[in-house]
VOPAGU-2260 file (C-alpha; in pm, 1 decimal, decimal comma):
REM VOPAGU-2260
SITE   aa  ch    i         X         Y         Z
SITE  MET   A    0   -9780,4    3083,9     125,1
SITE  PRO   A    1   -9922,0    2732,1      89,0
SITE  ALA   A    2   -9655,5    2671,1    -175,8
SITE  LEU   A    3   -9383,9    2790,8      60,0
SITE  LYS   A    4   -9506,0    2563,2     340,6
SITE  SER   A    5   -9516,9    2273,6      98,9
SITE  TYR   A    6   -9154,3    2345,1      -8,5
SITE  ARG   A    7   -9040,5    2357,6     354,1
SITE  ARG   A    8   -9206,7    2024,1     431,2
SITE  LEU   A    9   -9039,0    1873,2     123,2
SITE  THR   A   10   -8699,5    2012,5     225,9
SITE  LYS   A   11   -8731,1    1869,7     577,1
SITE  ARG   A   12   -8818,3    1529,3     434,1
SITE  ARG   A   13   -8513,9    1538,8     203,2
SITE  ILE   A   14   -8282,4    1636,2     485,7
SITE  ALA   A   15   -8424,4    1359,6     705,1
SITE  ALA   A   16   -8380,8    1110,0     424,1
SITE  ILE   A   17   -8020,9    1215,8     368,0
SITE  VAL   A   18   -7943,7    1181,8     739,2
SITE  VAL   A   19   -8099,0     834,5     754,0
SITE  PHE   A   20   -7915,1     726,8     436,9
SITE  ALA   A   21   -7583,0     854,5     573,7
SITE  ALA   A   22   -7632,3     671,6     901,1
SITE  VAL   A   23   -7712,9     346,5     723,7
SITE  ALA   A   24   -7411,5     390,2     496,3
SITE  ILE   A   25   -7176,8     448,0     789,3
SITE  VAL   A   26   -7300,7     136,4     970,2
SITE  ALA   A   27   -7275,5     -73,0     654,9
SITE  CYS   A   28   -6930,7      55,6     575,9
SITE  SER   A   29   -6801,7     -18,5     924,0
SITE  LEU   A   30   -6938,5    -372,9     904,9
SITE  SER   A   31   -6785,0    -435,2     564,1
SITE  GLY   A   32   -6445,8    -292,7     665,1
SITE  CYS   A   33   -6433,2     -11,0     410,4
SITE  SER   A   34   -6305,6     227,6     676,7
SITE  ARG   A   35   -5986,8      23,7     719,0
SITE  LYS   A   36   -5659,2     113,8     552,7
SITE  PRO   A   37   -5578,9     -79,7     236,9
SITE  PRO   A   38   -5378,8    -400,0     290,4
SITE  GLY   A   39   -5007,0    -341,7     314,9
SITE  LYS   A   40   -5039,2      26,8     401,9
SITE  SER   A   41   -5024,1     -23,1     776,4
SITE  ARG   A   42   -4722,7    -210,7     908,1
SITE  GLU   A   43   -4865,5    -220,2    1258,5
SITE  ALA   A   44   -5194,8    -383,1    1155,7
SITE  ALA   A   45   -5026,9    -677,6     987,3
SITE  ALA   A   46   -4734,2    -721,9    1226,7
SITE  PRO   A   47   -4733,6   -1016,9    1466,6
SITE  GLN   A   48   -4770,8    -925,8    1831,6
SITE  ILE   A   49   -4427,3    -943,6    1994,2
SITE  ASP   A   50   -4351,6    -927,9    2366,7
SITE  PHE   A   51   -4056,9    -690,7    2335,2
SITE  ALA   A   52   -4014,4    -654,6    2712,1
SITE  GLY   A   53   -3961,7   -1028,9    2741,9
SITE  LEU   A   54   -3745,6   -1034,7    2430,1
SITE  ASP   A   55   -3525,6    -756,9    2570,5
SITE  THR   A   56   -3474,7    -939,5    2900,8
SITE  GLU   A   57   -3379,8   -1257,1    2718,0
SITE  GLY   A   58   -3153,6   -1066,8    2480,6
SITE  LEU   A   59   -2967,2    -896,9    2764,9
SITE  GLN   A   60   -2874,7   -1231,9    2915,9
SITE  TYR   A   61   -2758,5   -1367,9    2580,0
SITE  PHE   A   62   -2558,5   -1048,4    2523,0
SITE  ARG   A   63   -2373,4   -1079,2    2851,8
SITE  ASP   A   64   -2304,0   -1448,3    2794,0
SITE  TYR   A   65   -2175,4   -1377,1    2442,5
SITE  LEU   A   66   -1940,3   -1103,6    2567,0
SITE  ARG   A   67   -1782,4   -1342,2    2816,9
SITE  PHE   A   68   -1632,4   -1550,9    2536,3
SITE  ASP   A   69   -1279,1   -1423,7    2476,5
SITE  THR   A   70   -1269,6   -1400,4    2097,5
SITE  THR   A   71    -966,1   -1173,5    2078,7
SITE  ASN   A   72    -805,9   -1148,0    1736,3
SITE  PRO   A   73    -538,9   -1276,0    1714,9
SITE  PRO   A   74    -604,1   -1566,5    1728,1
SITE  SER   A   75    -975,6   -1507,5    1647,0
SITE  ASN   A   76   -1092,7   -1833,9    1797,3
SITE  THR   A   77   -1468,6   -1797,9    1771,1
SITE  ALA   A   78   -1559,5   -2167,2    1797,4
SITE  ALA   A   79   -1704,3   -2160,2    2151,0
SITE  ALA   A   80   -1893,0   -1833,6    2097,0
SITE  ILE   A   81   -2042,4   -1959,0    1770,9
SITE  ALA   A   82   -2141,4   -2287,6    1936,5
SITE  TYR   A   83   -2325,2   -2087,5    2202,8
SITE  LEU   A   84   -2526,0   -1890,1    1944,2
SITE  LYS   A   85   -2590,1   -2201,9    1739,4
SITE  GLN   A   86   -2744,1   -2396,1    2026,4
SITE  ILE   A   87   -2988,6   -2111,9    2094,5
SITE  LEU   A   88   -3099,1   -2114,4    1731,6
SITE  ASP   A   89   -3109,2   -2493,6    1713,5
SITE  ARG   A   90   -3332,6   -2506,9    2018,8
SITE  GLU   A   91   -3585,2   -2286,5    1835,3
SITE  GLY   A   92   -3582,0   -2502,7    1523,5
SITE  ILE   A   93   -3399,1   -2246,3    1308,4
SITE  GLN   A   94   -3175,6   -2381,7    1030,9
SITE  THR   A   95   -2804,4   -2339,7    1106,2
SITE  GLN   A   96   -2472,6   -2424,3     943,4
SITE  THR   A   97   -2115,2   -2365,7    1054,7
SITE  PHE   A   98   -1805,6   -2325,9     837,9
SITE  GLU   A   99   -1444,7   -2340,7     960,9
SITE  SER   A  100   -1179,0   -2166,4     751,6
SITE  LYS   A  101    -895,1   -2250,9     991,6
SITE  PRO   A  102    -892,8   -2430,2    1326,5
SITE  GLY   A  103   -1107,3   -2222,3    1564,0
SITE  MET   A  104   -1213,3   -1967,7    1300,7
SITE  VAL   A  105   -1580,3   -2056,7    1269,3
SITE  THR   A  106   -1860,6   -1879,1    1081,2
SITE  LEU   A  107   -2228,4   -1926,0    1165,9
SITE  VAL   A  108   -2509,8   -1900,4     909,7
SITE  ALA   A  109   -2872,4   -1923,5    1027,9
SITE  LYS   A  110   -3175,1   -1905,8     798,8
SITE  LEU   A  111   -3547,6   -1842,9     802,0
SITE  PRO   A  112   -3638,5   -1947,4     445,9
SITE  GLY   A  113   -3855,6   -1747,2     209,0
SITE  PRO   A  114   -3964,3   -1816,5    -147,7
SITE  PRO   A  115   -3686,3   -2005,8    -329,5
SITE  ASN   A  116   -3677,9   -1765,1    -624,8
SITE  ILE   A  117   -3616,2   -1456,1    -407,8
SITE  LYS   A  118   -3276,5   -1384,4    -253,8
SITE  PRO   A  119   -3269,4   -1334,1     124,0
SITE  PHE   A  120   -3194,5   -1034,6     344,2
SITE  MET   A  121   -2876,1   -1073,1     549,7
SITE  LEU   A  122   -2805,4    -960,0     905,9
SITE  MET   A  123   -2424,7    -971,1     928,8
SITE  SER   A  124   -2192,6    -925,5    1226,1
SITE  HIS   A  125   -1858,7   -1052,5    1350,8
SITE  ALA   A  126   -1767,7   -1240,6    1667,0
SITE  ASP   A  127   -1398,1   -1153,0    1696,1
SITE  VAL   A  128   -1276,5    -852,0    1893,2
SITE  VAL   A  129    -956,6    -650,9    1923,4
SITE  PRO   A  130    -726,1    -709,5    2222,3
SITE  ALA   A  131    -790,5    -541,1    2556,6
SITE  VAL   A  132    -539,2    -465,2    2832,8
SITE  ALA   A  133    -735,2    -563,5    3142,1
SITE  ARG   A  134    -535,3    -348,8    3386,8
SITE  ASP   A  135    -644,8     -34,7    3202,1
SITE  TRP   A  136   -1016,6    -110,7    3235,2
SITE  SER   A  137   -1246,6     -16,9    3522,8
SITE  HIS   A  138   -1438,9    -341,2    3460,1
SITE  PRO   A  139   -1279,9    -667,1    3339,5
SITE  PRO   A  140   -1309,8    -667,8    2958,1
SITE  PHE   A  141   -1461,5   -1017,1    2942,2
SITE  ALA   A  142   -1681,4   -1010,8    3253,0
SITE  ALA   A  143   -1981,3    -837,2    3089,9
SITE  ASP   A  144   -2052,8    -644,6    3410,7
SITE  LEU   A  145   -2388,8    -468,1    3428,7
SITE  ASP   A  146   -2329,7    -134,9    3599,0
SITE  GLY   A  147   -2495,2     205,6    3572,3
SITE  GLY   A  148   -2731,7      91,6    3299,6
SITE  PHE   A  149   -2442,3     -23,4    3078,0
SITE  VAL   A  150   -2299,1    -361,1    2984,7
SITE  TRP   A  151   -1920,8    -333,2    2993,2
SITE  GLY   A  152   -1698,9    -549,7    2777,0
SITE  ARG   A  153   -1473,5    -575,0    2476,7
SITE  GLY   A  154   -1696,4    -608,0    2173,1
SITE  ALA   A  155   -2000,9    -448,6    2338,7
SITE  ILE   A  156   -2035,4    -206,8    2047,0
SITE  ASP   A  157   -1792,2    -362,4    1800,9
SITE  ASN   A  158   -1970,5    -590,8    1719,6
SITE  LYS   A  159   -2137,1    -838,9    1950,7
SITE  ALA   A  160   -2445,6    -629,7    2029,7
SITE  HIS   A  161   -2531,4    -626,1    1660,6
SITE  GLY   A  162   -2510,3   -1003,8    1657,6
SITE  ILE   A  163   -2754,7   -1025,6    1947,7
SITE  MET   A  164   -2995,6    -786,2    1772,1
SITE  ALA   A  165   -2991,4   -1022,9    1475,1
SITE  LEU   A  166   -3031,5   -1327,8    1700,4
SITE  MET   A  167   -3336,1   -1186,3    1879,5
SITE  THR   A  168   -3490,5   -1084,4    1546,9
SITE  MET   A  169   -3455,4   -1440,7    1417,9
SITE  LEU   A  170   -3610,5   -1579,3    1736,6
SITE  ALA   A  171   -3901,1   -1332,7    1731,5
SITE  ILE   A  172   -3989,8   -1404,3    1369,1
SITE  LYS   A  173   -3967,8   -1779,7    1417,6
SITE  ARG   A  174   -4180,0   -1777,2    1732,7
SITE  ALA   A  175   -4444,8   -1555,5    1573,9
SITE  GLY   A  176   -4471,2   -1782,2    1271,6
SITE  ALA   A  177   -4453,6   -1479,6    1044,8
SITE  LYS   A  178   -4502,7   -1541,3     673,3
SITE  LEU   A  179   -4211,2   -1413,7     469,0
SITE  LYS   A  180   -4195,8   -1278,2     116,4
SITE  ARG   A  181   -3816,0   -1282,7     144,9
SITE  GLY   A  182   -3595,6   -1511,3     353,1
SITE  VAL   A  183   -3386,0   -1384,1     643,1
SITE  GLU   A  184   -3034,9   -1501,4     719,1
SITE  MET   A  185   -2789,4   -1423,1     994,1
SITE  MET   A  186   -2414,2   -1456,9     938,7
SITE  VAL   A  187   -2158,5   -1419,6    1218,0
SITE  ASN   A  188   -1795,1   -1420,5    1108,3
SITE  PRO   A  189   -1448,3   -1451,9    1261,3
SITE  ASP   A  190   -1140,4   -1254,8    1157,7
SITE  GLU   A  191   -1305,1    -921,7    1072,4
SITE  GLU   A  192   -1059,9    -735,6    1294,1
SITE  ALA   A  193    -768,0    -872,1    1090,2
SITE  GLY   A  194    -914,3    -791,9     749,9
SITE  GLY   A  195   -1164,8   -1075,9     706,6
SITE  GLU   A  196    -948,4   -1306,5     497,0
SITE  ASN   A  197   -1048,5   -1608,3     705,4
SITE  GLY   A  198   -1400,9   -1488,2     774,0
SITE  ALA   A  199   -1638,0   -1306,0     542,2
SITE  GLN   A  200   -1392,6   -1301,8     252,2
SITE  TRP   A  201   -1341,9   -1676,7     280,7
SITE  MET   A  202   -1717,6   -1733,6     296,8
SITE  VAL   A  203   -1781,6   -1520,9     -11,5
SITE  GLU   A  204   -1504,5   -1687,8    -209,3
SITE  ASN   A  205   -1577,1   -2047,4    -102,0
SITE  HIS   A  206   -1940,0   -2069,2      11,4
SITE  TRP   A  207   -2129,9   -1795,4    -169,6
SITE  ASP   A  208   -2402,4   -2044,2    -259,9
SITE  ALA   A  209   -2473,2   -2087,6     113,7
SITE  ILE   A  210   -2558,9   -1717,8     157,5
SITE  ALA   A  211   -2604,8   -1515,8    -167,3
SITE  PRO   A  212   -2816,3   -1231,3     -22,5
SITE  GLU   A  213   -3004,1    -966,8    -219,2
SITE  PHE   A  214   -2873,8    -706,0      27,0
SITE  GLY   A  215   -2767,4    -687,6     388,9
SITE  VAL   A  216   -2691,1    -472,3     689,9
SITE  ASN   A  217   -2371,2    -478,8     888,8
SITE  GLU   A  218   -2172,6    -262,4    1126,9
SITE  GLY   A  219   -2058,7      79,0    1009,1
SITE  GLY   A  220   -2329,9     332,2    1090,5
SITE  SER   A  221   -2534,0     448,8    1387,4
SITE  GLY   A  222   -2694,0     761,2    1530,2
SITE  THR   A  223   -2483,4    1047,3    1666,2
SITE  GLN   A  224   -2630,1    1341,3    1852,8
SITE  GLY   A  225   -2502,5    1682,2    1745,7
SITE  TRP   A  226   -2262,8    1554,0    1480,7
SITE  LEU   A  227   -2057,4    1843,7    1339,5
SITE  GLY   A  228   -2258,1    2073,1    1566,5
SITE  SER   A  229   -2588,7    1998,7    1394,9
SITE  ARG   A  230   -2928,1    1980,8    1560,7
SITE  GLY   A  231   -3092,7    1644,5    1627,7
SITE  THR   A  232   -2944,0    1300,9    1570,7
SITE  THR   A  233   -2769,8    1207,8    1247,5
SITE  PHE   A  234   -2777,6     846,9    1134,5
SITE  ARG   A  235   -2480,9     805,3     903,3
SITE  ILE   A  236   -2553,3     493,2     700,3
SITE  ALA   A  237   -2235,8     358,8     544,6
SITE  VAL   A  238   -2279,2     291,7     173,5
SITE  ALA   A  239   -1906,7     279,0      99,6
SITE  GLU   A  240   -1571,9     250,5     274,8
SITE  LYS   A  241   -1227,3     392,2     234,7
SITE  ARG   A  242   -1005,3     130,3      78,5
SITE  VAL   A  243    -769,9     -44,8     315,3
SITE  MET   A  244    -404,1     -56,4     214,6
SITE  TRP   A  245    -150,5    -178,2     470,4
SITE  LEU   A  246     217,6    -141,8     382,5
SITE  ARG   A  247     545,6    -258,8     530,3
SITE  LEU   A  248     841,2     -22,2     490,2
SITE  ILE   A  249    1192,0    -169,7     511,9
SITE  ALA   A  250    1516,2      26,1     530,8
SITE  HIS   A  251    1851,0    -149,7     502,4
SITE  GLY   A  252    2173,3       2,4     629,8
SITE  THR   A  253    2503,2     -66,6     799,0
SITE  SER   A  254    2513,2    -208,8    1148,8
SITE  GLY   A  255    2771,2    -100,4    1400,7
SITE  HIS   A  256    2843,1      21,0    1753,0
SITE  GLY   A  257    2601,6     271,5    1894,1
SITE  SER   A  258    2888,5     487,4    2021,3
SITE  MET   A  259    2998,8     558,8    1663,6
SITE  PRO   A  260    2704,6     695,5    1459,2
SITE  ASN   A  261    2729,6     624,2    1088,8
SITE  PRO   A  262    2544,3     791,3     798,4
SITE  ASP   A  263    2399,2     458,1     686,8
SITE  ASN   A  264    2187,2     393,7     998,5
SITE  PRO   A  265    1862,3     227,9     876,2
SITE  ASN   A  266    1668,5     386,0    1161,5
SITE  THR   A  267    1769,5     732,0    1043,7
SITE  ILE   A  268    1686,5     643,9     682,6
SITE  LEU   A  269    1339,6     524,0     785,3
SITE  ILE   A  270    1270,5     816,7    1018,5
SITE  GLU   A  271    1367,9    1073,5     755,2
SITE  GLY   A  272    1156,4     901,2     491,4
SITE  LEU   A  273     850,9     889,1     718,1
SITE  SER   A  274     904,5    1254,9     808,0
SITE  ARG   A  275     884,0    1353,7     442,3
SITE  VAL   A  276     560,2    1156,4     406,1
SITE  LEU   A  277     398,1    1312,1     712,6
SITE  GLU   A  278     508,4    1663,0     616,0
SITE  ASN   A  279     334,2    1625,5     278,1
SITE  PRO   A  280     -10,2    1479,3     354,5
SITE  PRO   A  281    -263,6    1412,2      77,9
SITE  ALA   A  282    -490,4    1701,5     -13,7
SITE  TYR   A  283    -845,9    1732,8     114,9
SITE  ARG   A  284   -1124,8    1658,1    -128,8
SITE  ILE   A  285   -1496,2    1585,1    -104,9
SITE  VAL   A  286   -1623,6    1267,4    -269,1
SITE  PRO   A  287   -1989,7    1263,5    -384,4
SITE  VAL   A  288   -2129,7    1056,5     -95,5
SITE  ILE   A  289   -1981,8    1296,4     161,6
SITE  ALA   A  290   -2095,0    1599,5     -39,3
SITE  ARG   A  291   -2451,1    1465,2     -25,9
SITE  ALA   A  292   -2430,0    1413,3     350,8
SITE  PHE   A  293   -2289,9    1760,5     415,4
SITE  ASP   A  294   -2555,2    1923,6     199,9
SITE  ALA   A  295   -2834,5    1740,2     384,3
SITE  MET   A  296   -2690,9    1837,8     722,0
SITE  SER   A  297   -2637,5    2204,5     641,8
SITE  SER   A  298   -3004,7    2286,6     705,0
SITE  ARG   A  299   -2960,1    2167,5    1065,1
SITE  MET   A  300   -2663,5    2390,9    1136,4
SITE  ASP   A  301   -2620,6    2753,4    1230,1
SITE  PHE   A  302   -2447,4    3011,4    1013,2
SITE  PRO   A  303   -2163,6    3017,8     908,4
SITE  ALA   A  304   -2125,7    2637,7     934,3
SITE  SER   A  305   -2447,0    2585,4     736,4
SITE  PHE   A  306   -2315,8    2799,1     451,3
SITE  GLU   A  307   -1971,4    2639,7     457,2
SITE  LEU   A  308   -2107,0    2286,0     426,0
SITE  SER   A  309   -2366,0    2365,7     160,3
SITE  HIS   A  310   -2102,1    2548,7     -49,7
SITE  ILE   A  311   -1801,6    2333,0      34,2
SITE  GLY   A  312   -1688,1    2327,3    -329,3
SITE  TRP   A  313   -1648,4    2705,3    -349,7
SITE  PRO   A  314   -1297,5    2856,4    -347,2
SITE  PHE   A  315   -1155,5    2900,8       5,7
SITE  MET   A  316   -1467,0    2742,0     160,7
SITE  MET   A  317   -1279,6    2423,4     254,1
SITE  ASP   A  318   -1022,0    2626,2     446,6
SITE  ALA   A  319   -1300,1    2793,6     643,1
SITE  ALA   A  320   -1481,6    2465,1     714,4
SITE  LEU   A  321   -1161,1    2298,1     835,3
SITE  LYS   A  322   -1148,7    2557,6    1112,3
SITE  GLY   A  323   -1515,4    2510,6    1193,9
SITE  PRO   A  324   -1745,3    2209,2    1143,3
SITE  LEU   A  325   -1472,0    1994,6     984,3
SITE  SER   A  326   -1204,7    2064,2    1247,5
SITE  SER   A  327   -1214,4    1717,8    1409,0
SITE  TYR   A  328    -953,1    1467,4    1294,2
SITE  THR   A  329   -1223,2    1199,2    1284,5
SITE  VAL   A  330   -1415,5    1402,6    1026,6
SITE  GLN   A  331   -1105,7    1498,7     830,1
SITE  ALA   A  332   -1034,6    1128,0     783,2
SITE  LEU   A  333   -1344,8    1120,1     559,2
SITE  ILE   A  334   -1220,3    1389,9     323,1
SITE  ARG   A  335    -865,0    1285,1     240,2
SITE  ASP   A  336    -646,9     980,4     191,1
SITE  THR   A  337    -477,2     907,7     523,3
SITE  ILE   A  338    -141,6     760,8     623,7
SITE  SER   A  339     -82,1     644,7     980,9
SITE  PRO   A  340     248,3     495,0    1100,9
SITE  THR   A  341     127,7     222,2    1336,5
SITE  MET   A  342     423,9     -13,9    1389,6
SITE  LEU   A  343     800,1      34,3    1428,9
SITE  ASN   A  344    1046,0    -251,1    1459,2
SITE  ALA   A  345    1423,4    -216,2    1475,9
SITE  GLY   A  346    1719,0    -315,8    1685,7
SITE  PHE   A  347    1781,0    -573,3    1954,1
SITE  LYS   A  348    2019,8    -391,4    2190,7
SITE  VAL   A  349    2049,2     -28,2    2287,4
SITE  ASN   A  350    2416,9       3,2    2195,4
SITE  VAL   A  351    2392,5    -168,8    1856,7
SITE  ILE   A  352    2295,1       3,6    1531,7
SITE  PRO   A  353    2080,5    -253,0    1346,5
SITE  SER   A  354    2115,7    -345,2     982,4
SITE  THR   A  355    1740,6    -330,6     917,0
SITE  SER   A  356    1456,9    -106,4    1030,5
SITE  GLU   A  357    1088,2    -164,0     956,6
SITE  ALA   A  358     762,2      27,7     988,9
SITE  GLY   A  359     400,4     -59,9     926,4
SITE  ILE   A  360     171,9     208,2     790,4
SITE  ASP   A  361    -206,1     201,6     762,7
SITE  CYS   A  362    -325,1     382,7     450,9
SITE  ARG   A  363    -696,1     443,6     388,2
SITE  LEU   A  364    -785,5     561,9      39,1
SITE  LEU   A  365   -1093,8     748,7     -73,9
SITE  PRO   A  366   -1307,2     546,1    -317,7
SITE  ASP   A  367   -1188,6     734,7    -625,0
SITE  THR   A  368    -815,0     726,1    -543,3
SITE  ASN   A  369    -598,0     534,5    -787,4
SITE  PRO   A  370    -396,6     293,5    -566,4
SITE  ASP   A  371    -103,8     264,5    -810,3
SITE  GLU   A  372     -63,3     641,5    -834,6
SITE  PHE   A  373     -86,3     669,9    -456,1
SITE  VAL   A  374     193,2     415,0    -402,4
SITE  THR   A  375     409,2     582,7    -667,6
SITE  GLY   A  376     376,5     916,4    -488,4
SITE  LEU   A  377     450,5     752,7    -154,3
SITE  LYS   A  378     767,5     588,0    -285,5
SITE  HIS   A  379     884,9     922,1    -422,9
SITE  LEU   A  380     855,3    1078,1     -77,2
SITE  LEU   A  381    1015,1     783,8     102,7
SITE  GLY   A  382    1318,0     779,0    -124,4
SITE  PRO   A  383    1505,6     497,1    -297,4
SITE  ARG   A  384    1652,7     348,4      23,0
SITE  ILE   A  385    1316,3     230,8     155,5
SITE  GLN   A  386    1152,8     -83,5      21,8
SITE  VAL   A  387     769,8     -96,9      12,4
SITE  GLU   A  388     577,0    -423,7      51,6
SITE  PHE   A  389     203,4    -486,8      62,8
SITE  ILE   A  390      52,0    -638,4     374,7
SITE  GLN   A  391    -299,5    -589,3     238,9
SITE  LYS   A  392    -393,5    -453,6    -102,5
SITE  PRO   A  393    -699,3    -232,3    -148,8
SITE  ASP   A  394   -1013,0    -377,3    -301,9
SITE  LEU   A  395   -1235,7    -213,9    -562,5
SITE  ALA   A  396   -1572,8    -265,8    -393,3
SITE  PRO   A  397   -1850,6     -49,4    -541,9
SITE  GLU   A  398   -2072,4     188,0    -347,9
SITE  SER   A  399   -2413,4      65,7    -232,9
SITE  PRO   A  400   -2700,4     279,2    -368,6
SITE  ALA   A  401   -2855,0     540,4    -138,4
SITE  SER   A  402   -3194,1     459,0    -288,0
SITE  GLY   A  403   -3413,8     156,7    -343,6
SITE  GLU   A  404   -3591,9     -93,6    -122,5
SITE  ALA   A  405   -3332,3    -144,5     151,6
SITE  TRP   A  406   -3237,6     224,0     173,7
SITE  ASP   A  407   -3601,0     331,1     193,9
SITE  ALA   A  408   -3671,4      73,9     466,2
SITE  ILE   A  409   -3381,1     200,2     676,9
SITE  ASN   A  410   -3515,8     554,6     643,8
SITE  ASP   A  411   -3865,7     441,5     745,2
SITE  VAL   A  412   -3746,1     251,5    1051,2
SITE  VAL   A  413   -3524,9     533,8    1174,2
SITE  ALA   A  414   -3806,4     786,7    1130,3
SITE  ARG   A  415   -4048,5     566,3    1323,1
SITE  ASP   A  416   -3835,7     400,8    1591,8
SITE  PHE   A  417   -3618,8     702,5    1669,1
SITE  ARG   A  418   -3870,2     981,6    1614,6
SITE  ASP   A  419   -3793,6    1127,1    1959,1
SITE  GLU   A  420   -3436,6    1190,9    1840,9
SITE  ALA   A  421   -3536,8    1423,7    1551,4
SITE  PRO   A  422   -3338,8    1190,8    1322,5
SITE  LEU   A  423   -3180,4    1263,2     987,5
SITE  VAL   A  424   -3053,4     978,2     769,5
SITE  VAL   A  425   -2758,2    1052,2     541,9
SITE  PRO   A  426   -2537,9     827,0     328,3
SITE  SER   A  427   -2185,2     807,9     457,6
SITE  LEU   A  428   -1837,7     676,5     402,6
SITE  MET   A  429   -1662,4     453,8     656,1
SITE  ALA   A  430   -1309,6     559,4     745,5
SITE  GLY   A  431   -1240,4     202,1     851,5
SITE  GLY   A  432   -1300,1    -123,0     670,6
SITE  THR   A  433   -1573,3    -379,0     739,4
SITE  ASP   A  434   -1691,4    -710,1     597,6
SITE  SER   A  435   -1949,9    -520,7     389,7
SITE  ARG   A  436   -1698,9    -477,7     110,6
SITE  PHE   A  437   -1701,1    -851,2      39,0
SITE  LEU   A  438   -2075,9    -848,6     -23,4
SITE  ARG   A  439   -2045,2    -538,0    -239,7
SITE  LEU   A  440   -1775,5    -703,7    -450,4
SITE  LYS   A  441   -2030,1    -976,6    -530,1
SITE  GLY   A  442   -2291,8    -720,8    -631,9
SITE  ALA   A  443   -2495,6    -740,0    -310,2
SITE  PRO   A  444   -2549,2    -394,4    -157,4
SITE  SER   A  445   -2455,0    -378,9     209,2
SITE  TYR   A  446   -2541,8     -97,7     448,8
SITE  GLY   A  447   -2361,2      -1,4     766,3
SITE  PHE   A  448   -2650,5      33,9    1009,5
SITE  VAL   A  449   -2644,6     -54,2    1378,1
SITE  PRO   A  450   -2965,8     100,2    1517,0
SITE  ILE   A  451   -2830,6     266,9    1829,9
SITE  VAL   A  452   -2760,6     625,7    1932,6
SITE  ILE   A  453   -2424,7     690,6    2095,2
SITE  SER   A  454   -2232,0    1003,9    2175,6
SITE  GLN   A  455   -1894,4    1073,4    2022,6
SITE  SER   A  456   -1732,1    1011,0    2361,2
SITE  GLU   A  457   -1895,8     667,6    2381,8
SITE  ALA   A  458   -1789,7     587,5    2025,7
SITE  ALA   A  459   -1430,3     667,0    2125,7
SITE  ARG   A  460   -1438,7     358,9    2351,8
SITE  ILE   A  461   -1455,2     133,2    2043,7
SITE  HIS   A  462   -1112,2     -36,7    2021,6
SITE  GLY   A  463   -1027,4     165,3    2334,2
SITE  VAL   A  464   -1063,2     128,8    2709,1
SITE  ASP   A  465   -1393,8      57,4    2887,4
SITE  GLU   A  466   -1602,8     -23,3    2582,0
SITE  ARG   A  467   -1968,9     -45,2    2682,5
SITE  LEU   A  468   -2326,8     -25,6    2555,6
SITE  SER   A  469   -2633,6      91,4    2740,2
SITE  VAL   A  470   -2916,2    -153,4    2800,9
SITE  ASP   A  471   -3153,2     101,8    2648,3
SITE  ASN   A  472   -2950,3     100,6    2326,8
SITE  LEU   A  473   -2956,0    -278,0    2316,1
SITE  ASP   A  474   -3334,9    -277,7    2358,5
SITE  ARG   A  475   -3389,4     -13,2    2091,2
SITE  GLY   A  476   -3151,8    -195,7    1859,3
SITE  ILE   A  477   -3342,9    -521,6    1896,8
SITE  ARG   A  478   -3672,2    -349,2    1815,7
SITE  ALA   A  479   -3536,3    -155,6    1519,0
SITE  THR   A  480   -3358,3    -460,2    1372,8
SITE  TYR   A  481   -3680,9    -656,9    1398,6
SITE  ASP   A  482   -3881,7    -372,9    1241,6
SITE  LEU   A  483   -3635,4    -335,1     954,6
SITE  THR   A  484   -3634,8    -707,6     885,9
SITE  MET   A  485   -4013,0    -728,8     889,4
SITE  GLU   A  486   -4048,4    -428,6     662,4
SITE  LEU   A  487   -3820,8    -590,7     406,0
SITE  CYS   A  488   -3928,0    -953,3     447,3
SITE  ARG   A  489   -4282,7    -986,9     582,4
SITE  ALA   A  490   -4542,6   -1108,4     336,8
SITE  ASN   A  491   -4857,3    -894,7     301,6
SITE  GLN   A  492   -5132,8   -1038,9     515,4
């Protein structure tokens, strides 16, 4: 028994010693900082403190002012709008340069420098907008009315909001005095809506040394709730685009009196040729980037759509999907080459058969389509009486990788800043063309990512009537653009 009591006393002393040692260790560790996360692991700990409420209020005013500049293309006169943005940046002490390709067509480049041996990250947008017929709008297209929580105006989504998100990011970083491991640059171009020849293309071909980014973000992707009937919000990040090919079709014939129809009417020749083209559309096919997106989305869809998308390459599965999740014409534009007659021009008087008839067609080719073979097939359908001329030839821009530093950062920011949306990020293909292709042609990956969430009905306003963007989307876009830029460019503290 004495031995047992002695053992118990010894055990109690050991326990007490362990408790005291643990307490001392905890206090010492807290004082020395060993309980903190390793440097660089926590973005929030190292990030400068930003007054986003104030930044959002300021950004809203700049956004409305920017929308009030009529930068309709044609003529794409962006000089006054660019001067407005430039004076804001100049006032903050941010480096700016302007470049004019043609009178009134002005590009702005603003820079926050990083180490000279590391290429910068680019925030790219365009200042020009498509025309708007004011009488069709419920709010004047260049008044930037604030109504119902939305800012209404031509260019609200395409693409002036993205320019303001970049502007506010530049201001926030400059004001915070953030240290950068990679420089940040903002480029705002004219002429995007007419193909970019006098905007981004001109900059890349004539002033590449003034920009030369490692990678960049541009228009071309955002969040869509319930896309294809899926659950949650899908962020389709454009890593490639269909190739733009615009053609002019010309039919020559015999003019005469409208009361005496003749078999050589150029209008008839053109109409019959176009009918053959439209009656024989290109076949559907799934390119790899779209296959990857569909496969990722299938887990968020109900049967049978989930099965159809995850097995889209199986026999007869495409036919089933075209009646289900792929039934929308906007989606079908991503899985085939498309041909749209957009312009017709013939005649000068109703009772005169003209000698010439013309049409403009907008062709968008999948990335792996051979342009020469496509044109050969088109000419065969049109027939020998119709002449084909290029308005714009397709480029051969490569696809940006859906992996690596920029791609991972986009995924991180979407997961964090849009976590309430149950987001899914997928690589995607743009049906339309953007200025991103000019960066890609120079070997600089460019990603279509505007960090907003809009419904398909709101997206339909782009290039349409009553284009608008919610103030909430503008605020979220400013925050996410800042977060993305800091994730890619902030130096470890």
